[in-house]
N, C-alpha and C positions, 0 to 999 in steps of 0.2 A: 692826593697828588700822584700822578703816574711815576713809576720807577721802572723804566724799560732798559733792557740791555740788548743790543743788536750788533751783529757783525755783518757788514755789507761789502763784500768783495767786488772788485772791478778787474776784469781780465780783458786783455786785448792782444791780438796777434796779427801780424801781416807777413806776407811771403811774396817775394819777387818771383813771379811764375817762370819767366823766361830768362832771367838774369840780365836783362837789358835796361831795367829801371823804368819800363813803360807799362807793365801790367802787374798789378798787385792784387792778391787775394787777401781779404780782411775778415776777421771774425771777432766778436766780442761776447762777453757774458758778464752782466752787471746786476747788482741788487740795489734797490732803492727803498727807503722808508717813507711813509706818508708824512707830509709836512704837518707839524704840530707846534702850536704856540700855547694858547690858553683854552682852546676849545674843550679838551677832555676835562680839565680841572673845573671849568665853568659848568660842564654838564653834570658834575658830581656835587655842585653847590647845593646844600640842603634847601635853599630857596627855590631853585629850579627843579629839584627832584620832588617837590611837593606840587599839589594841584593848585594852580593860580587862576584858572578860568574853567568854566563849565557852561553848558548850554541846556535849554529846555524848550519845549514847544508849549503853546497855550492856545486855547480856543475862546474867542471873544463871543460868548453865547448871548450876551445882552447888548452887544454892539456899542459899548461905551468907550472902546479903545483903551481900556485899562485892564491889566491882568488881575482879576478878582481872585486872589489867592494869597496865602502866606508865603512870600518869597524866601523867608528864612527856613521854611520847611523843605528839605530836599526831595521829599516823597510827593507823590501825586496828591494834590488837594485843590479844591475849587476848580478854576479854569486852567490850572497849570499841570503839565505832565511832570514826571519825575526827572530830576537832573541826570544828565548822561554820565556823570561821575560823582558818586556819593562821597568821595574823599575831599571834595571841594570845601574849603574853609576850615579844614582840620589841620592840626599841627603834627602831621605824620608824613614820613617819606614814602612816596608811592612808587618811585623808580630807583632801583638798586642796580649796581654793576657787579658782574662776576669778578671776584678778586683776581682771577687769572688774566683779566683784561688790563688790570691796573699795574701789574708788575711782572717781572720775570723776563726770561730770554724769549725772543721771537714772539712777543705778544703784540707788537705794534703792527698796524697796517703796512703792507709792503707790496712790492712787485719785482719780479725778475724780468730782465730783458736780454734777449740774445739776438744777434744779427750776423749775417754772412753776406758778403758781396764781392764784386769785382770792380776795380777801377782801372781804366785804360787810357793812355795818352793817345788821342786821335791825331793831333798835330801839335806843333810847338805852341805852348800856352793854352791848349784846349784839351779837356779830359771829359770822359763820360763814366758814370758810376751807376751800377745797378746793385741794390741792397735789399735783402729780405729781413724784416723785423718781426719778432714775436715777443709778446709780453703776456705774463700771467700774474694774477693778483692773489693775495692771500690775506687771511685774518679778517674776513668780513664779519660784521656784527649783525645780530638779529635781536629783536625786542619781542618778548613773549608776555602776554597777560596771564600770570600764574594764578590769578583769582578765578580763571575760567579754564575749562577744558574744551577740546574740539567737539565733544558731544553736547556742549552747552549752546550750540549754534544750529539754526535751521537753514538749510540750503533752499534756494529758489532760483527760478529762471524768469527772464523777461523777454520781450520781443523788441528788437531794434526798430526804430522808425523807418518808414518808407522814404528813402532819400537817395537820389541818384549819385550823391557824393560818397555813399557808403558802398562797400563791396557788394556786388550783385544787386544794387539798388535798395539794400536794407531788407527788413522784414524777417530776418533770421533770428533764432533764439539765442540769447546770451545767458549762459549758465555759470556756475561757479560763484554765485553771489550768496552771501551769508548774512543772517541777522541773529544777534544774540537772543536767547530766550528771555522772556519778560522777567522771570525770577532771578536772572543773572545780570540784568541791565543795570548799569551804573557801578558795577564792581570791577575795579581796576587796580592792579598791582603789577607793575612792569619789572621785568628782569632783562637786562641787556647782557648778552653772552656771545660767545663765538657761534657763528652760523653753523660751523662744522659739528658742533655739539648736538645739532638738531637734524641736519641732513646735508645733502650735497648742494653747494653753492659755488659757482666758479665764473670767472670772467677771463676771456682771452682776447688778445688783439693779434691779427695777422695782416701784414701789409708789405707792399713792394714799392720802393722809391727808385725812380729813374731820373737822374739829374745830369746836366751838362754845365760845365764851368769853362768860360772862355775869357782869357785876358789878351785882348787884341792890341795892335799898335795904336799910338797916340792916346793912350789912357782910356781906351774903350773896354768896358767890362760888361759881360753878359752872363747871366746865371738863370737857369730855369729847370723845371722838372715837373714830373707828374707822379702822383701817388695813387695807388689802388689799395685800399685797406678797409677793415671793418672790425668792430668789437662785438664779440658774441658773449651773451650773458645767459646763464641758466641757473635759476633758483627754484626749480620745480621741487627739488628734494626738501626744501624748507617750507614752501607755502602751500603746496597741493594738499588738500585735506586738513590743513592746519589754520582754521580761521582765528585761532587765538594768537597768531603771530602777525605782526605788522607787515604789510606789503608795500612799504614806501621807501625801502632802502636800496632798491635796485638801481643800477647805473642807467645812463641814457640808453634807449629812449623811454623806458618806463617811468623813470624819475621825472621826466618832463610832464607826463600826464598826471603823476601823483601830485606835482606842484599845483595843478589846476584844481585839486580837490576831488577829482574823479575817482570813484571806486574801481579798482582793478579786479576783474573776474579772475578767480583762481582756477585757471585752465592752462594747459600747456602753451596755448597760443599767446598767453600774456607773460609767462614766466620763462619760456625758452625763446630767446630773442636772437634772430640771425638776420640782421639787415643786409642788403646787397652790397657787394663791392662797388663803391662809387669813386670815380676819379676826381682828383683835386689837382688843378694845374696852376702853377705860379711861374712868373717870369719877371725879371728885373734887369735893368741896365743903367749904366752911368757913363758919362763922358766928361773929360777934363776940358775946361774952357780957359781962355786967356785970363790973365790977371788973377789967377788962383780960384776962379769960380768952377763949379761942377754942376752939371745937369743930370738929373736921374729920373727914371720913370719905372713904374711897376704895374703889373697886370696879374690878376688872379681870378680863377673861376672855380668856386668850391660848391659842394652840395648845399642846397638851401635847408631851412629848418623843416622839421616834421609838420605835416598838416594834422593837427590834433582835432579831436571831436569829443563832445560831452553831451549827455542827455540827462535832464532832470526828470526823475521818476517819482511820482506821487505815491502815497500809501494806497490810494484807491487802485492804482495800476498794479501794485505788488500784491494786494490782498488776495486775488484769485489764485495766484501761484503759491503764495506763502501759507494761505489758509488762516491767517490772523493778521491783525494790525502790526505794523512795525513796533518794536519795543520802545522807540522814542515817542510814540504817540500817533494818533490818527491823522494829525496835521503834518507829520514829518515827511521829508523827502530825502532821496539820495541822488547823487550825481554819478553817472556811470559812463565809462568810455565805451561807446557802442560798436566800435570796430570789431569785426569777427576775428582778426588776427593781427599780430605785429609783423608777420612775415612779409617779405617784400612784395609778393604778388597779391597781397590782400590789404595794402595800406589804403588810407582814406582817399587818396587822389587817384586810385587805380581806375581806369575806364571800365565800364561795365561790359561784360561779355556773357553770352548765354552759356549755361552749364551743359555738360555732356550728360545724356540720359542713359548711362550705362554703369552697372555694377560689375567690377572686375574680380572681386574676391570677397568672400564672407567666411569668418571663422568665429567660433564661440568664445565667450569671455573666459571660460575655464576649459582646459584641454580635455577633460574627461567627458564633457558634454558635447554630443554630436548633433548637428543640425540636419534636418531633412533637406532635400534639394530646394524646397520652398517652404518656408515657415512664416505664418502670419500671426500677429498678436495685436488685438484692438482693445484699447482702453478708452471708453467714452467719458466725457466730462461728468463729474459727480455733483452732489449738492453744493460743494464748496467752490465749484467752478475752476478746479485746478486745470493745469495745462493738459490739453487734449493731445494724446500721442498715438499715432498710428504708424506702425512699422511693417515693412515687408522685406524679408531677407531672401535674397536670391543667391544660389550657389553657382549658377552657370553664367558664363560671360555672355553679355548681350541682353540679359533680362533687364527690364526697366523697373524702377521702383520709385516711390515718392513718399514724402512725409508731410502731413498737414499739421501745422502748429496753431492751436487755438482757433482753427477754422478760418484763418485770415488769408493764407496763400499756400500754394503748393510749391515746394522746392524739391529738387532732385538730388540733393546730397542728404543721405539718410542720417537721421538722428536716432540712434538706437541704444545709446548708453545713458538712459534716464536714471537720475539719482533720486527723484521723488517717487514715492509709491503711486501706482495708478489709482485714481480716485473712485472708479466704479465699484459697486459691490462684488461683481464677479471676479475682480482681480485686485481687491483692496489690499491683499497681503502679498502680492507678487510685484516683481519689478520687470519692466521690459528692458532687457539688457542684451548686448551683443557688440561685436566689433566689425565694422564694415570698412573695407578699403574701396575707395571710389576714385575715378579719374576726374581731376578738377578742371577748372576752366582752361588751363594751359596744357592739359594732357599729362600732367604729372600724377603719379600714384601716391596717395596719402591715406593714412589711417584715421 
């Protein structure tokens, strides 16, 4: 059972700016705790902290539609692959909670909110208000599989499908994907702790509300306003390079994709989320009618839901990049979110525009290493058919360059930070690395 102690102050101040009672400056600072009833206690129930379900793949080699194997054996046997969690069916607790989460001061999820604004009386019975709001959240949780380490996972890349609904029409590489090594497959022991114990994880909201409130003669009431705001989430300090940590606890919009079962690539585009400031407009009115009746109407225009995407990738498609079968078996698949970025100019409904063919800056990954004005590194496909990577680094503005990924298409945004070793014999022990700043579709500079 949780035993939390919190102090949540609420402060507010207002000031009559001109002393005539028509213009007021207001400011607030408040702390709120996360709503909690039975969720935390239920999460620590030994029944729920044990493994109640598991999955495995199987190959119907004799086409009899029956898994010819001993289903009681969690290891690979007959037509069945190994269970994805070897703790299934055992009477042991596989999920434990950090004691600091369960009790103490300031251990509960919370957020602070501050606001500042001006309210002015436009006319008798009519006022306008402009207020800025900022919220920041604390005590995020992270789940780590302590039975594995980051080195127990192999990283690989895939290629997004060619689709006009994807940024640039698709066909770009999607990296930051991991598969646990076969010898560690099925080993799970989860520890839930504060995300700050692992790395940086924050969420902020910034927004402006502009509202008008009018109480007119004959019982007519009009209220309306517009809001411009967004929530920014950054969990890169927790998930980048840490495949042993779950990537399903981020707030909207990543959580929406996580709910679809799609795997989130562990790159900055997916863990550093900055949606655009989008307006939300609302208007309502009411009018008193005879005999005690009242008529009212409302109108609102709010941003629609995200357009999500998912791609089912088979083991055969992953094999060339990973160099082996997926640990779950040769018949296993993964579902990946194929969008190149969560950033506003790269969302799934973005119209396709041609890229600019110009490199504006190149600098090495490490300061002590200096690049020549033009440096080229070519790594051709090896026997395992790993990803073909060809990079051209240009130091002068105006030089063009391109990258060919798996020989499928040529794109003019350089991919030079390869994490997989080059497969050819001549560079089998080297890595093609670099940091390139290019001008994207909309003329912005990005690294």
